[in-house]
N, C-alpha and C positions, 0 to 999 in steps of 0.2 A: 598304509590307511585302514582300519575297513571304511569301503564305499555308506556315503550316508545316504538314506532313506526319503526319497521325494514323492513317495505312489498321489500321495493325497494334503491336502497340509491344512493342517491342524493346528494354526502358530507358529510361533516363533520359527525358523528354516536351519536344525544346526548347522546346516551350510551355511548361511552365513550369519551366524554370532562366532561360527571356527572366528573368517574375517575378519570382521569387527577384535575379535577378540589377540587375532595375531598383530593385527594391525596398531591396534593400542596399545604395544609392547612398544614404539617403538617412534609412535605420531600419534602426538596429544592432544589432544582437541577434533576439530574438521570433523566435525559425525555425519556434518553433511557432504561432504567432498565427498565420502567415504560410503554413502552410499550411491551416488552419481557413479559411483567407480560401478559397485555394484548391478547400476541396474545397466551399465554400458556389457560389464560381462555375462552378465541375462542373458539382453538380450542381440547380445553381438552388434549392437550397435557405437560410432563412435566419441572423444569425449576428448573436448579440448579445454582446456583448465586457465583457465589470466588472473595474474597474481602479481603482484610484486617482487624480486629475486626475495627470500630467506624466508618464502613463510611454506617450505617444505613437499615444493609442486613432483620434485624427480623419486623425492627419500618416500613420498606415501604409494607414489606406480611401486618403485622399487619394493616396496611391506607386501603391496596385493600380490604382487610377482611370486614370492616368498611363497608366501601363508597355499596358492596351490603351485605345485607340480607347473608351473608357463614355465616353456620358451622366451628368453625375456630378449628385447635386442634397444639400446639405446642411441639413435644421433643425434648428436649436438649439426644444429642449420646454422650453415651460415653462408656468405657470400658467392665464398666461394667454391658451395660445394655441387654437385653435377645427380643427373639422375641414376649412372650407373653406379650412384658412389649410397645410391640408397636398393636401385633394382639389381644392379651385379651388370655384367658383362660378357661377351666374347672374346675367351684370349685365345689367342694363336701358340699354340704349341710346337717351340722352332721345329725340337726332334722329329713329329711325325707330320707337320702340316695343318695338320685338324685343328677347327677349332675347337674349345669346350668351355660349358660355361661356367662361370662365378656368381652363384647366388650370392645378393648382396644379405644385407644387415632386415631386408622386408620379413623374407621369408623365416617368418618366426612366427610366436601366439601372442604376443604382448610390447609391440612400438611402441617406443617411445618417441619421441619427435619432439627434444626439445626447442621451445624459442624457435617457432615453425616459420614465423612472420619475419626471418633473419636470414633462410634462403631468396633464389629468386622466383618468380612468376613460374619457371624455366619447372623446376626442383620443383615445385608445387605440386606441382600439375602434376606429376613423375606419381606421385597419389594416386590421384582420381581414380583411375582402371582399382588400383586395392582396394581403396577402401570401398570403393559400385561392387563390383564382380567379384572381388576374393582374387586375384586373380594379375598376373604380370604378362607382358612381354620381353623376351631379350630373346633379340637377334628378328627370327623368323618362329620362331620355337614363342605356345603363351605354356607359362608353367599356373600351377593353382597352386597358391598357397597356403596353410599348414591350418588343421581344424582345433580350435579353436580362431580366425582371427581378428583381431582388434589392435585398433591406432587407436592414442594417448599423444596427446597434440599441449606443448604450453605453449601463455606466450604470453610478453611482458607489456602490458595499457598505458605503461607509461615511456619509455624509454622509445621514441621512433626515430632517431637518426640507424640511416642503415636499417632500415625495417622495411617491408612491403607489405600492404594489407594485402590480408586474404578476401581477394576475389568471390560474389555469391554465391557460382557456381561449387568450391571448396567452403564454403559455412557451411551447405545447404549437405553438405556428405556428413559431417558432425550430425549425431541426434540431438547430443545434448554442447550448449558452451554455458559450461561454471562462473561464475568467476568469488575467486578466493577473495578476505577479510586478512584483515590485521586478526590472530587472536585473540580472548580476554588473558588479560593480567592474570589472573588465576590460571589458563594454560602456557599463558606464556613462563611464570616463574619456575612452573614445574619443568620444563623446556630446560631451564639454565641449571638447573638443584641435578637433571638426567645427566644436561652435557661434566657437570665435572664430578661424577659417576667413573667418564668412562676408563679405564684404565690405558698403560701403553700397549701398541701392535709392533715387541720385537722384532726386528729382523740382522740375525747372530748377534754381534756385538751389540748393535744399536738400533733403536726406535722411534717411532712416529707416536703423535699424540690418538690414540681412537675417535674415529668420527660418527654420527648416527647410522652414519653406512655398514659399518662393523657393525654395530647392530644390530642388528635385521637378523630376525630369528627366524630361518629355513632349517626349524630341526623337523616340524611341527605341520607339511605340507599334505596338502588334502589333493587329489590323483587326480586330472582331468573328467575322467570318469563321476567323481559326482560333478563336477560342474554341468555338465552333460547331465546328470539330473535333475538339476536345479534350474535348467533354463526347459527342462520337459515339462516342468511342474511350473512354469511363468506360464508355459502356453494352453494351462487345464486352469488358468488365471478364469474365471469367467468376466464378459463384455457385456452391459445390457445394450438396446436396439438403441433407448435414453442416451444413456453413455455413448454412442457415436455420435447423435446427434450434434448434443451441445459436442465434442471437438470435434462436427466439421462447420459447423453456427461459427465457433472460436477462430478459425480459420477462415470464415470468407465474409467475416468483418471484418479483417487486414485487409481484405481484399476493396474492400468500400469504404474505411474510414476518409474521408475529406485529408486528412495531415502522410495518414500514410503513400504514398510515392509506389514503391513494391510491397506486397500483400507476400503472403505462404505460398507455398506449393504445395500438391498435396504433401510432396514425403513431410511436409508437417504437421499431415494430421492421423501419419501412416508413427513417425517418432513420438507423437504423441498417449497415443491408442497403444503403442507396443513399452516404451518405461514410463505408464501407468501402472500397465500387466502387471510387472516389474518390481515395483515401487508395493504396490498391494503384495503381491510376495513377502517379501520384506516387514510385514511388515504387519504376517504373518494369515492377509485375507485371501479366502481364495473366490474376488470379487471385489475392481471396482469400483471405485466410490468418487460424487462429482469432488473432496478435496485434493483429490491425486493431481488434478489437472489446474485445478490454482497449487498446488508444491511446485507444482512440472514446471509449469506457464514457462515462466522468464528467464531458461533453461534452454525447452525446447523451442519456444518463437522467437523471443531474440531474437537472434542476429541471425533470423530470417524477416524483420524485418526492413523497411529502411525507409522512412521518412519526410521528405516534403522539403524539398528548398527555405520553403515562407515558415513550416513548424518550427523550423530549425532558428529562424533568423530569428521567429515569437520566444524561445528557450521554450521551447518545448522539446525532449527527451524520448524517447522511444519504452522505456519504461515506464514513464508515464500513460502517455495513449494506451501499451498494452492493459494495466489495471484500471485506464478507464473501462476496458469491454469486456475485461473480468468484471469486473462491478455494473455492466447491464447485462452480465448473464446468471450472477447471484438472485 
């Protein structure tokens, strides 16, 4: 496909419109989630999707991967998963007596870490170096990961049996943590109608019913170069000194609030600023505005805050405290 031009920002981006259109052919609604995935793609940040099973988290990620010509890998996290199952390992060749490197699924552009909280902390930590430094160590050798490289993880917030809560160090590696809700009744009805329209997928004389994954349209893919051009355009979005001051003020307020035991690190200010630039680009602006802070604060700041025991005992929530801070800035 012909590369899309992003030399200047003059309204809605063709790249953004194409991805939205392709994803909408498979996923109904979930516009906010699609926007968060686009922000992660355009900034190289990582995304944690939290929601109950069956609301199209995995389907959405695969739809985005097929809208762009990205290498995609999915790892189902389980209690018996090993770090080498993700990163790879050294394998001894019996014929030659030499070791060779077997690269794991992390060597991809878009890695879906499905139900990440079901793996042990040792396995979760195997992602830390990759998410932060874009490289992994196998044996004595360090390997660079492909570019772009993005981790989109999912977790179920309800079922806690057999799960391990993500530590603060790993949560901080995620630029965004987005909480998905159930679709609206009209959207859910459209999901059912689309399901009824799916046909059979035949294998010889047998057949199985098609799923929504079989219906993902990958015929009109953008090139990775189009994503790179869009990322370069995001870098041109203007961020004023006043905006930076507001972001830093919000982050510092989380460190001084009496109900917050653990406030945000400087990484939160970086994440909020870069995510705001990407959101401005998605909305066709070449500058950020305070609305970007308010729209993204829940996804960027909440998972980096931890309330005191006293605040939790009083029934306070992190979201409620954050909204108090935002109200002070309004």
